[in-house]
N, C-alpha and C positions, 0 to 999 in steps of 0.2 A: 503492500498498499503505499504510494506515494506522498500522498497528502493525507495526514491526520486529520479526521472528520469525527465531531460527536455526534451523534444522533439520537433520536430520543425512544428509548426502549418503549417495549411493547410486550401485551403477555407472553408471547415464544420467546422470549429471552429468561422467561424465570429459572427452568433447570439450569439453562448455563450460569449465572449473577448467583443460584445459592449452592453452586460449588465454589464459585469466588470470593464467596463473602464468607464462607468457611476460610479458608485458607486466609484471608484479610483475618479472621477474626484468631485465626493460630497465631499469624504472624504478631498483632494490636493488640490482642484481647486481653481487657481487665479481668473478665470471669470469666469463666464456661462460657460457649454460646448454646444460646437455643435456637437449635433449626426452625421450629414453629413459632417463634417471635420474632428470627431472622423475612420467615414470609411473610408476618403480619407488615411488617413493613416495605416488603418489594412489591407487596401486590398491588394496594391501593395506588401505587404510586406507578408503575408500569401503567395502570388503567386513568391516571389523569385522575385519580380520587383523591387531591389532599395534597399531591406530592407528583414527580417526575425521576422520571431516572434517566438520565447523559451514559450513551454509551459509547466507548470508542473500539468500533471492531463492525463486520459486517452483519446483517439481518441472522445469515443462516451459518455463523461460522462462531469461530472463536473468539471471546472477549477478552480485549488487550488493556481494558480501565473502564471503571463506570464508576460515579456518581449516583448520590440515592441525596434528594432534597423532599424534603416533607412543609409544610403548612401549616403552620403552626401557630399557639399566642404565646408570648412572652407567661409563664407559668406565675407571676403576679396582675396579668392585666383582667380586661373582663373578657370572657369565651364568647360571649354568645349577645347579642345585640346589636345595637348600633354606634355603643363604643368599645365593641372587640377590637383590636386590630390586628392582623392577619402579620405575620412575620413568614420569610424560608428559612429553616433550621437544616444546616447541612448533616445529616447524620453517618454519611460513608464516603471517603472518595479512596480509591486505589487506585494501583495501577500494577496488573499482573508483572512477576518479577522478573519474564523472559523479553519483555517490552521496556524496561526502564531506561535502559541505557540506549535504547535504540531512538535513531532520527528521527523528529517530529513532535517531540515533546510533549507525550501524553495529558502528563497529570498540568501542564500548562492550558492546554486546550480544555481540558474539563472546569480547572480554573476556570476558564473565558466562558464556556457553557454554563458555569453556577452564576457570575458575576453581569452575563447577557438575562439569564432567566429573572436574574431580580429587577434588573433596569426595567424590564418588558412588561414583569406585573406591579412594576411597580414597588414592590415590598421590601424592607431591611430587611437583612443576611445575616443570619450568625454561623460562621465556619471556623473549625478550629483543628489546630494537627493533636492528636493523641498517642505521640511517638517520642521516643529521644534517640531513632536511627534517624541518620542523615539530619538530623532537627533543624541545622544552619540554612541548609541548601533548602528545603523545602520553607521555614521562616524570611526565606531573599525570595522564593519562587512566587508565595502568598502577598510580601509587599509589593511585589513588582505587578501584580495584579491588581491588588486590593486597598493599597495603601497600608500606612501603620497600623498597627493590632491595638485592639483596643482591648486594654488588660491583659491577660493572661493564666495558665491555668499549673495549678499543680494537682500531681496524680500520689499519695501517699501512700507507702502500703508497710504499716505497722510491721515487725520481725517476725512475726509469728504466722504471716499472712505471707513476706517476701522471698521466703525458701519456696514457695508452692507457686509463685506468680507464676500469669501467664510465659508461654514461651518464647513472649518476643524478642528477648535480647538474643537467643539462639537459632530463629530458623529465619531466613527469608533476609539477611540484613543487606541487601541491592539499594537503591536509591531507588526514588521515584523519579 
């Protein structure tokens, strides 16, 4: 594929996305993944029901990267009625390890898809990085696309759970 293009995911992408989501959870997961919970997030978004999935890859082949966006409200805001203010929440942005070093900038294209979606819908976006693997390069990418960050996040693991942490520090340590 010469030009990296992000297309809108469809229900036909579900099985392949589920496999990718399992790989992503093994790499970056903070807790054991629940395949049913993953499906509950992807399925509505693949039907454009309060969400959208952006996919790099052909509709009948390998998915090289994907992003899951859901439309929600801030936890402290009105959930319904005229005072409800929707926002876009990025739930998952991941490039398959086989394509991270390939030409075309899949992660950048996915970020641009996210930003374009926010612009087109006129909704604020909340997006972040929950990984320490190649963190500095990811931050630089996000700053180029989205501008300066707003806030910062820490994930603290008490000693009793640190030893049974997700295998993110051992598996698939390639960059996006």
